[in-house]
N, C-alpha and C positions, 0 to 999 in steps of 0.2 A: 838606780838611774844609769850608772856606768855600764851595767850589764846590758840594759836595753839598748844603749848607744852602740855597743860593740856588736850586738846582733843585727842592728839596723845597717851598720857599716858592711857586715858580711853579706847581707842581702843585697845591698846596693851594688857591691862589687861582683856579685854573681858567684861568690865562693860557695862550693858545695859543702854543706854541713854533714859530717859523718852520721849515717842513719843510726848507728848503734848508740849514739848519745841521746837520740830522741826516743828510741824504743829499746831499752836494754834487755827487756824480757824476751824479745824476739830475735836478739842478736845471733845466737847459734843457728837458728833456722835460716835466717837470711844469708849467712855466710855459707852454709851447706848448699842452699839452692843456687847461690851465685857460682860456687865451685862446680856444681853439676852442670849448669848451663855452659860453662867454659869447657869442661871436659868433653861434653857431647859435641860442641861446635869445633874445637881445635884438636882434641885428642888428649889423653892423659899426660903423655910425655912432653907436650908442647905448652903446658900450663904451669906457671910457677905460683908460689904462695903470694908473691907480690901481685900477680895478675888477679888472683882471687880477692885479695884485699881491696884492690881498686874497683873491681866489679861490685863488691858488696858495700863499698863506701865506708870501709873501716881501715884501721891501721894493721900492719903486718903483725904487730904484737897481739892485737885482738884475735886474729886467726889462731895464733899459737896458744892463746889463753884458753880457747875452747877445744882445740884439736891438736893432736900430736904432730900432724903434718898432712900431706895430701892423701896418703893412704887411709888414715883415720877419717878424714873429712869425706872422702868418697864412700866409705863404708856406712857412715852415718847418713849421708844423703840418700843412699840406696834404701836403707831401712825406712826413712821417713817417706820416701817416694812411694814405696809399696804399701806402707801402712795407710796412707791417704787413699790409695786406690782401692784397697779392700774395704775401707770404711765407706767409701762412696757406693760400692757394690752391695752394701748391706751384709757383708760377711760376718761382722762382729755384733750385729743386733739380733735380738730374739724375733721370732716370727710374729707378725701382726695378727690381730684377730681375724679369722676367716681366710688367712693367706695360706695357700697350698705350698708344699715343698717344691713342686714344679715351678711355681711362680718365683720362688726364691732362687732356684737354679738358673732360670732364664734371666732374672735380674742380675745375677752375678756374672753370667756370661756376656750379657749386653754391656755391663760396666767394663768387662775385659775387652770387648770389641772397641769401645771408645779409647781405652788406654793403649791398646796395641796399635791404634791408628795415629796416636800422638807423635809429634816430632821428637818429643823427649824420649819416648820409649824406643823409637827407631834408632836414635843416637845412642841410647843406653845399651841397646842390644849389640850394636856394632862395637861400642867401646869395651864392654865387659868380655865379649867373646873374642875380641881382637887384642890390641896392644896392652890395654890396661890389665886384662886378665892374665896375659903372659908376664907382664912386669910385676904384678901383685896378685899371686894366686889366691890370697885370702879374700880379696875383693870378689873374685869369681865365685868363691864358696859362699860369700854373704849374699850375692845376687841369687844364687840357686836356692839358698835357704829362705830368704825373705820373699822371693817371687814364685818360681815354679813349685818348689816343695810345699810352701804354704798354700798355694792355690790348689794343688792336688789334694792336700789334706782337707781343706775346706770343702771342696767339691765332693770328695769321697764321703765325708761326714753327712753332707746333705743327701747324697744318694742312699746312704744307710737309713737316714731319717725317713726318706720317702718309702723305703722298703718296709720299715716298721709301721708306717701309716697306711700301707697297702696301695700306695701310688705307683711304686716302681716294682719291677719284676724281682722276686727274691733270688732268682738264679744268677742275677748279674753280679759280677765281682766289682764291688764299689770302687776299690782303689785302682783297679785296672781300667775301669770305665772312665774314671776321673782323668787319668793320664792320657788315655787315647783321645778323649773329647778335647781337653784343653790343648794338648800338643798339636793335634790335627788342625784345630781352628787357628791357634796363634801362629803356627809356622806358615800357613798359606797366606795369612794377612801380612805378615812381615815380608815374605818373599814378593808378594804382589805389590806391596807398598814400595819396596825398594826398586821394583821394575816400573813404577809410575802409575799403578792402577788407581782409579778414582774412588774416593770414599763412597760416593753415591751408589756406584755399581756394586761395591763391596757390601754395602748394607743390605741390598736386595738378595744377594747371594748368601750372606750370612743368615738372613731370616729363613731362607729355604733350608739351609743346612741345619740350623738349630731345630727346626721342626722335625727333621729326620732323626736327629740325635735323640730328641725326647721320645720319639716313637720307639726307638731301639731299647730304651731303658724303662719306658712306662709299661704298666701292666695292662 
């Protein structure tokens, strides 16, 4: 009865209850996501652990309970961010019945298109290749490992799979093709996005370019 009264008082006064007390199993993820939002919005050097704690609705001690500090938090946030992106693109799932390798490649690249257009990725790109990467080189290495390198490997493996199934040209260097395709598509989207290009126009352009890419590697 006493506990209920205390909760009612907090609700009436508008006091914000720390989220980690309500969902302890999701605490590390919420803290990492809160930190990533702040880093992308303000920059790595302008964000403190206190800021992250307030954004996540936890105590400063809770942040240090799960992370060694800002560097560790950013590295974990990068890993989680890219893992979710690859999962959405179907990179980790087996092929469905009747699904061609070309369809899997296109699905992965369209998932990339969505991701590369997101405000999170635009901020992350500037953050890691700018001040955060300069201040914490290990974070830049994690970004490359979890994002570009993993993407190239995934796409290269799909090209090889397509070659084995007779869908793609056997003369194509799978790894080189993966890097050329991914880097060419992502860089132009990032640059145009920073210059204010509209997503609708980018979609039509991406669709045309994706068709040309598939023609280059398809048998």
